[in-house]
Structures are given as structure tokens and as C-alpha cells.
N, C-alpha and C positions, 0 to 999 in steps of 0.2 A: 381939442385938439389927441386930445386922449383914445379917440376912436379913431383916427384918421389914421393915427399910427395902427394903429390893430389894420386896421383895416387895409393898409399897404404891407403889414407880415405876412398877411392869409392867402395875396394876393401874391406877395415872394416862393412864397411855399407851394400855393399850387402849380405856378412853375415852375419850378422845380421838380413837382413832380410828372408832368408832361418832359420833359427833358430824363428818366428818367428808362432804361432800356427796363420795360415789362418781364420779372418774374414768375411762375408754374410755381406758387407755392407750395405745391405737395413736392416741389424740388428740396432732396435733403443739403445742398450747396447751401438753396438758398434760402433753408430753413436756417441754416450756421452759419452764416453771411449776416441774418434776420436777429438771432437770439447775440450774436460778436458784437455787432452793434445796438444791443439796445446797454439802459448805463448798466451798467458790472455783471451781469446778471451772466453776461456771453463767457467773463473769467471763470466765474465760481465753476461753469458749464468744465471748460479746457482743464481746471482745474484737475476734474475730482477721474479727466482721462489720465493727467496726464500723473498723477500720485498716485495708486492703487492701494490697497491693502493686500502684505500679505497672504497668501493662496495655501491653507491649512489640510492633509487628506481627506483628516475625522471629523465627520459633523460634532456638533454643538449641542451635546442631551446624551449620544448612541451612549447603547446598555454596553453593548456586543462585541465590542470591539474584537478581534485575533490580535490575543498578544505576544503571536509569533510578525504580525504581517508591523512590519516598519513601520512609524509615523514621518511623512515626509511635512516644511516646511517652504512653500517656495516663491520668491520675490519676482513680483507684477510691475515691479518698476525699475530700480539702480541695479540692487540687492539690500540683502537683508546688514540689519544693525546689531540686531538685541536677541534670540531667539531660546528665548526659556523653557524644559521641562519638567512637573515636579508633583509627586502622587500623594495624596491625600496627606504621607507622616514627611513629609517637605523634602524626603529624598529629588535627585535630583539626575534626572535622567541622563546614562551617556551620549554623546552628539557625535556626530561626525559633518561637517562644513565640507561643501562643494569649494573645489580653485578659486573658480568665477564669483565668490559667494552668492551665489545664487538662489542653490537649494541647502536644505537643513538635515535631516534624518536622525532618529535613533539613533544609537546605536547598541543596543542592547535588549534581551528579550525582556518584555515584561513580563509582571508579576496577575495570575487573579484574582478576581473579585477585589481590583484596586480603582481608584479613582483619578483619574490624573489630566490634567491641567497646561494647557500650552498658550503663554502670552509669546508675542511678535511683535516684533518692529523695524520698518522700513527705514531704508535711508533717507527718503522723502518725507517719513516723519507717521507718515499710516504705522496704526495697527489690530492686530487680528488677536482673539486669544477665542479658547473654547475647552468645555470642561464636557469625560466621555468617561464612560469605564467599560471596564474587563469583565467579562460572567465571571461570573460564582465557578470553582472549580473544587469535582469531589478528590479525582483520580489523573492517570496520564499511564500513556502503554508508551512502550517502544514493539517492534514487530522482526518475531528470528523468521529465518525464508531456508527453508529445500530444497534444489540442493544446493552445496556449497558453490560462493562462483569458482567460474571457470573450469568448470567437473567437467567429465564423461559419463553421461548415464545410458539407461539404456532405454528401449524403445514404450516399458511399460511408466518409465515416469513421471507423478504426476509432480505443483507445487504446492506446498505449505504457507503456509501465512499464518503465522503462531505469536497471540494477542500477550502481555505479562498478565491483564485482566478478561474477565468476561463482558462481552461484547456488545452492547443492549442498540446499537442501532447496525447494524449489517448489512444493509443497504451501502452506510455514508462509505462505512468500513471496506467493503467492498467496489466504491465509489473513484476508492484510490491509491485501488491495484493497478498496473497495466500489466498485459503480456503481451508483448510480441515477438512475433515469431517471422520464420526466412523460411521459406516458404509458410505462406500463412495455412494458417491450422485452425476448422472450428475448435471451439472449447466454451467450458459453462464453471464454475464454481461448486459448491456445495458444501456445509456448515456439516467439520465432522459435531461440533459442540460449539457453544457459548465462546470458546479457547481461540478455535481454529477452522480456518479454512483450507478450501485446495481449492484448481484447477485443471483440467482436466480436462488431455482434447477425447475429441470426440469419437474415433481406436489410435490403434496404438500410432507414435512418432512413428517419419522414416522415415531413418540414419542421415548425417546428414542435419539434421532442422539445426538450427540451430534457432535459442531463444535469452531472452532477457524479458525483464522483473522489476519493475518497481514499485515498490509501497509507499506513495507520499501523503504519511499521514498525518506528519505534523500540522501543528494546530489545526486539526480536523476535532468536532464535536463531533464525536462519536458514542451518545446519548447518555441523560442521566450525570451531566455535568463528568467523563471524562475525558479525558480529550488526547491525542495522536502527541509524542513527545516530542519520536526522532524517525528523519526518512529512512528505507533502508530497498536495498538493487543486489538482488543476484543475477549470475549468466551460467549459461550450460548447453550444452553440445553433445547430440544423439546422439551413441557409438554404432555399432555391431549392433543385429538383431540376432541376440542371444534370448534363446527363449528352452524350457523344460517341458515336457513330460511326463508328473505320478497319476501311473495308473496300475491300481489296486489291485485287477485282473489279473493285471500277470505279471505285480512286485517289481516291474523296471521301471528307474529312471532314462529318459533319452533327451540328451541335453542334441540343440540345434542350434548355428551357426549361420545369420542369411541364408535360413534355407537344407540345406547340410547337415546332416547328422555329424555329431560329431563324438559320442558316445552313449552305451547303455551301460546299464548300471544297477548291477541287484542290490531292490532296499528291504527295509524292513519298516511298517509303516505304527501308524499307535494300532492299540488292542482292538477287537471290533466289540463293538455292537454296542459300548460304554461311554465314558466322562473323555475316557482316554483316543478315543475315533480320533482317526486329520480328518480337519474337516474337507471338505471337498470346495473348489472353486480358484479362481485365477488371483496367485501370490504375488504383491511385488517383493526382491532383493529389498535386502536394507543393509543394516552393518555386517560387516563378518569381523573374526576373532582366530587368531592362535591358536587359545585357551578359552577356556571360558565353563565357569563354574555357574550350571543348573542347578538352580533349586528353586522347585514346585513351590514352597511357604511366599517365593515373591506372586504366588500366581493367585495365593490362598487356597493352596491342595498344602497339610505337614503331614512328615514322613510318615508319621501313623495312622495317616489317613490312605497309605500306599502313592505316596508322591514321592518326591526326588529328589536329591543332592548331590548331586556328579560332579569332576570334570572333565570339558571332553576340548576334543580338539579340536580343528576346524572347520571353528561352527560360524554357519554364514546363516542369517536371517531373514525368516519369512514372514513372521507376522509377530507384533507387541506381547503377544499374548505367549511369548514362547517358544515357539514352531520355530527350526533348525534344519537342514540338515550339517548330520557331523558325523567326524568319525566314532564308528561305535561297538570295539572288538572285541567287544561279549554277547554281539547278538548277530558275527561273521555268521554261524550253521543258519541264522533265519532267517538270513539278509536275499530275499530270492522267492520265497516259499509262506514265510507265517510272519504274522503282525507281533509285535513281538514291544513294542516303546511306549512312550506314554504320549504319543503327537508329533513326534520331530520326527524328520524322515532319516533311519541309522542308513550307513556308509560304508566304506572298508575308510581309517583312516588315510588311504591310499587316496581311495573317490576323491574324499572328501575335503582333503587338497586338492585334488586336483579341478574340484569346481570351484573352489572357493578364487583361485586361477582364471580357471576362462569364465568369471562369471562377475558381473559387476553392477552398484546400487542400479536398482530401477530395471531390470532384468525381470522376464514371467517365468511362472512355476504355476502352472495349472491342473493340479489334480482331481481324479476323479475317478468314479467308483468305492468310492471307501463308504462302511455302512456313520457314516459318522452328518454333521448337515453339511453346508456351505459359511464359511472364512463372512464375519459380516464386515461391511466396511470402514467400524465402526471400532475396528481390531486396528486398525490403523497403516496397514499393507494390506487392503482389502478392498481398493478402492473399484476394481471393475470387475468387484460382484455387485453392480450395482447395475439395474440396465442405465440407457445414454436417457432412455424418455422419463426417467424419474432423476439422473441428476441435472439435468440439464434445465430441467424444471427449479430446481437451486430450492433454497428457502429460506431465502434471506427475510 
């Protein structure tokens, strides 16, 4: 009896199979139907699709998450129910939640050398959690820029980026600096020292060129535990082409504007043949002062050693080592015929005031035919005294 019943059941099953539309076993829709028709397992798979866990932007176990990079938690379901982020001391990180409740974001800069744990729960009941670390920090640095924003400068102006601390990874620092010019100009970086990098065009700028500089170092690993703290930016425009040639052979300084001679001025340069001889080379104009105390002791030369301590009028800077164009009423007799200064370009006070009023930061003064050497690039305003081949090769 029982066997007859079993036989009938098998036949019925076979009959049903014969009336079913044949499905391709590789068809994903067919597989979904088969999974759903199985006893309970299809519902489990459906729950996994319908109820995903929250997604956290940092991988569990990460050891070097950038503290300046916000952490996000995103609901892949219907919305976030609860998110907490704490450090190893239990401090709860400030947070922001989107209006729709779908994304949570940390709202403060994280600490260095910290361990953070995030626990997130979605409204569907699914949970996620990660624990990660931030890198160890020894020091941070900002970057100061020259020239100043919105300034008009001369055709020789270079871009200076100076850091607060010595930079171990110069390449990383350079990668964070973007120089944009209109029109496009070829240029390159060169480090004056471990603290300051300069960017110089291959040739003098063309008047009217517009330049933007962005230093995006916030959170950048600059090597040996030093990280950038703040971004910075500047912009400037190139003004008229103003240049001057100081020729020791004629004891004259000739000033040009856009190729035309503005004025020739008698000069007295540094005393010949010794430490005070004015170096040759191309100088960039720097600061200008209505009055300035010139003190050789700041450069290592005492008064007893033949140095000086003198107040001068209308001083226009040509080097970090103290070379200026300035008024020198005591040497008017020598201007145009004899070198008597400690390296500066001595002119009358009227000529010094005129020069200061007709030049600007970044204009070029070329000194030639003196008995001195050449102003080194490391003097600060001598960037144009290095060949383009050496400069463009860089030293990062």
C-alpha cells in the first residue's frame, strides 16, 4: 500500500516536470527563482541584499590615515541610526550628519599618533565597525609666499616658498606647489636651502603675465614626521619691463623702461680689489626704505674692522647681504669717477629717491666690469646668476 502511494507520487512529480518550461541553468534570473523557491534560503539571500551594513571610508586596521582627511560613514540602506567615533582615551569626535540621514562625517581635524574606533548602525539593524591609527607627527609647518597677493612686480621676480622648519622630503613639498601662468611659461624649482624653494621662469617674464601660486600642503607628509599644517596661495601680475645696467667701466647706472632709456646716473661702487668690491651679476630689486640704518655688524664686519654704521635715505635693496642703491651725499665727489663704498651703489639723494620711485620689486639691476666676484644665487636676490641648465635640473 505504501509502495503504491509512493509510486503514484513519483509519477505525479514526473508529470509536473514534463509540463514545466525549460530554463537555462546559467540564466541569473532562473537561479534567483530557484533560490527563492528553496526552503527558506532564498529569504536569507534577499535579506542580505535588502539590509546592507553601513560603509566606512577608512579600512579596518589602517595605520596612517591622514588626520586632515574627514572620515565618512554612508548608509547603503534606509539611513543611519547611530554613529560614534572615539579615540583611545574615549574622546568623542565632533560630527555632522546629512539632512537625509544617509551620510555621517567627522567635523574636526584628527590628532596625530592616535587610535580611533568607529561604530555605525543602520536603521535596518546592520552594523559596521573599524579601528584605525593616524601617523606619528614630530612637527608641522606652514609656508610663507612671495611676492604678496595682488602685487605688481618686475620681469625678474621669482616665486619664493619658505617653510617654518627644514624639509626632509623636497619632492613631496614641490608636488604640493602649483604655479599657473597666463600665458603659459616654462619654469622650474630650485632649493636655496632646506627651508626655501624658489620657482623661476626660463627667461624674464613678459609684461602683463598673470601668475597664481597654490601651496596645498595641509596634511602632506613632508618626511621624518613633518606634516604640512595650512595651505597658502598668492597671485601677482608682471608690470613694465624696468631694468638697470651698472657699468663699473663708465661709473654710470643706466635705467631702462620697456627698452627706452629713462636716465643715466653717475655712481660710486664698492672699493676695488678687496672685500668691499661690488659683486657682478644680475640682482632682483627687493625692499625699499625712505630711511635705513646700514650696519655692517649685521653681516659680520665690525666698525673696528673697517665696517660702518650709517643712516641713509632712499635705500632700494639689491641683495640680502646688504647691497643697496642709496643716497650718499658724502661721496658726490666720487660718483662717476671713483669707487669708495662698502659695496653699495652710491648716488645723490635726488637720484636715489628717483630710482626708488621708478623701480619695483622684481626689477633687474645688472652689475658688470667690477673687480668683485659674482653675486651667488644663495644671497637671496641673485636667482638669475645660475644658468638655466643648472637651475632647471633642480636639487630636490
